[in-house]
C-alpha positions, 0 to 999 in steps of 0.5 A: 499499499502506498504511503499515505500522503499528508495534507498540508496544513493550511497556512496560519491565518494571521490575526487581524491588524488592531485598529488604529486608535487615537487617545482623548485624555481628560485631566482632572482640573476640578471645575475646568477643562483640560483635553490632550489629543494624542493623534496616531501618525503614519511614522514617528511620534504621536501629534498632539492637541491640547485643548483649554488648561484652567480651573475655577475650583480644585478638585483632587489635583492642584492646578499646578500639579496637572500642568506638570503632568500635561508638560510631562505628557507632551515632552518627546523622548529627546526631552523637548515638550512639543504641542502641535496645536493648542487651543484656548476655546475662550478667555474664562479662568476655568479654561485658561488659568493654567497657562499663567504658569511660566513652565509653559515658556519651555513648551514648543507649540506649532500653532495657537487658535483662539476665538476671533473675538480675541483678535485686533479687528474692529468688530472684535474691539466692539464685542470687547467693548460691550462685554467691558461695559458689562463688567464695569456695571457688574463691578459697580453693582457688586460693590454696592451689594456688599462683600457678602453678596460677592462672595456668595456668587462664585460667578463674579470671581469668573468674570471680573478679570484677574491677574492670573487670566491677564498672565495667561492671555498674554502667554497665548498671545505672546509666549511659548517656544518655536514662534507659534502661528497665532490664528483667530477663528473663523476669519472673516474672510473664511469661505469654509468652515475647515481650517488646516493645521500644518502639523495635522495635514491628514486630519479635517478640522471644522471651526463651527462657532463663534458666529461672526454675528455680534447679536448671535454671541449675545443670544444667550439662552434657549430661547434667549431672555432678556429680563436681566438686561431689561432691568437695566433698560437696554436689550441684548442685541444693543450690546453688540452694536456701537454706540452704547459706549458707557456702563448701562444706567441702573433705570431705563425710561420705563423706570422714570415717573414724570409726576412730582416726586412722592414717597414710596410705599412699602411694596416699592421699597421692597422691590428696590431692595430685591433689585439691589440684591439680585442685580450683580448676580444677573449682570455677572450671569449675563457677561458670563453667558456672553463670553461663553458664546465666543467660544471656539466649537471645534469638530475633528474628523480623524478616518471614520472618527468625528470628535465634537469639542463645543467649548462652552458655546451656548444657545446662539452658537448651537442654534446656527449649527443646528439649523444647518442640515450638513452639519447635523448629518456630522453631528449624527456621526460623532463618536465623542463629545466633550460636554459643554459647560460642565453639563450646564442646562444652556450648553448642551441642546435637548435637540442635539441629544435627542435627535442626533447624538448616537443616531447611527447606533455607533459607540459613543464616548462622552466626557464631562470635566467637572467637580461638585461645587455647593454654590452651583449644585445644579451643575452638572444638571441631572436630567441632562446627565441622564439623557446623555447616558442614555444616548452614549456607550461610555460616560465619565466625570472627571471627578468620577468613579474610576470603576465605573465604565470599562471604556476608560483608563484612568491614571490615578486621579490625574486623568481618564483617557479614552482610546477611540477607533479611527479606522 
């Protein structure tokens, strides 16, 4: 009998190549934002994008420690700290205060992006003038209300303009190694939302906000409410136009009684006391929201992944985005959402969550940078967080439980990281 022929073994099937992934790292700065994107390159080191670095209230870490960790994380094998793109979404303390740290002077940066409202354009100066008018009124009324009222309103400190913010803005405008290119976006001449970054040529970045329309910037609530400004005899739209160059008067014409003076009754005196008590916080809230609406709102597209970073953009910016059918289709494809303004009620529209987020039934990550703060007990807003959790695959808070979601990797209490497939 001829010898039995052995069947050749089938060639070993190589395991499928691992899907390429980008990493999104959210640092626990407390009540503030600091995100690092680590983007794989065809060859060599990861490209690095830093979005904001600031805090209003410390969480589990001191801000200086987080700054040191970020700089360490962007340091290459040759010992040089490098960031390809640095984004400062807007000038609030909880987004930029970390840049006051002098250690940034040794970091090499390719490009710095800021909102167009920080430029020297005449239109930007008008926005700054309007915000300064509110800030001046805020300062005057806060002084009149007394130290106790100021201490009870943390939003006042966020907006009065501190030396820390001044140093941070100076570094963003003039500092870092490498003579970075400064860009104020979107530009007045922009014919498209797409903006190219030299070091990220294979990555598509769209600038969705802030609007170039000044009235949109002052459209702060969904829908816009002007009650606090009506008390001052002015309209939100007037703040975005030349002509109102002084701080608003405490009473508009509708408060002026042309009849001879007469004693105020008890009800009138009570209303005036309430006005004096509440007005500083209302002014601070108005200014806070107007600055939030100057936030850069960015959509990154890397391979098949779309990531939305809205800063603290509020209703005016979102309204413009949500009425654009092409942008809505892209929002439906997003696999990552940085929850706006620490999960507050007016920075993530209900319609975005209910109609667009996760509509393609893809895997979706959501991160909210926040820490509990007794003076803002409704941030993050519980109904919003519940709605987000119902639409995304993975959800995490920067101050959250390290065991809550296996879709994230924690590095102690310093940061939490998501690894997102891009192809």
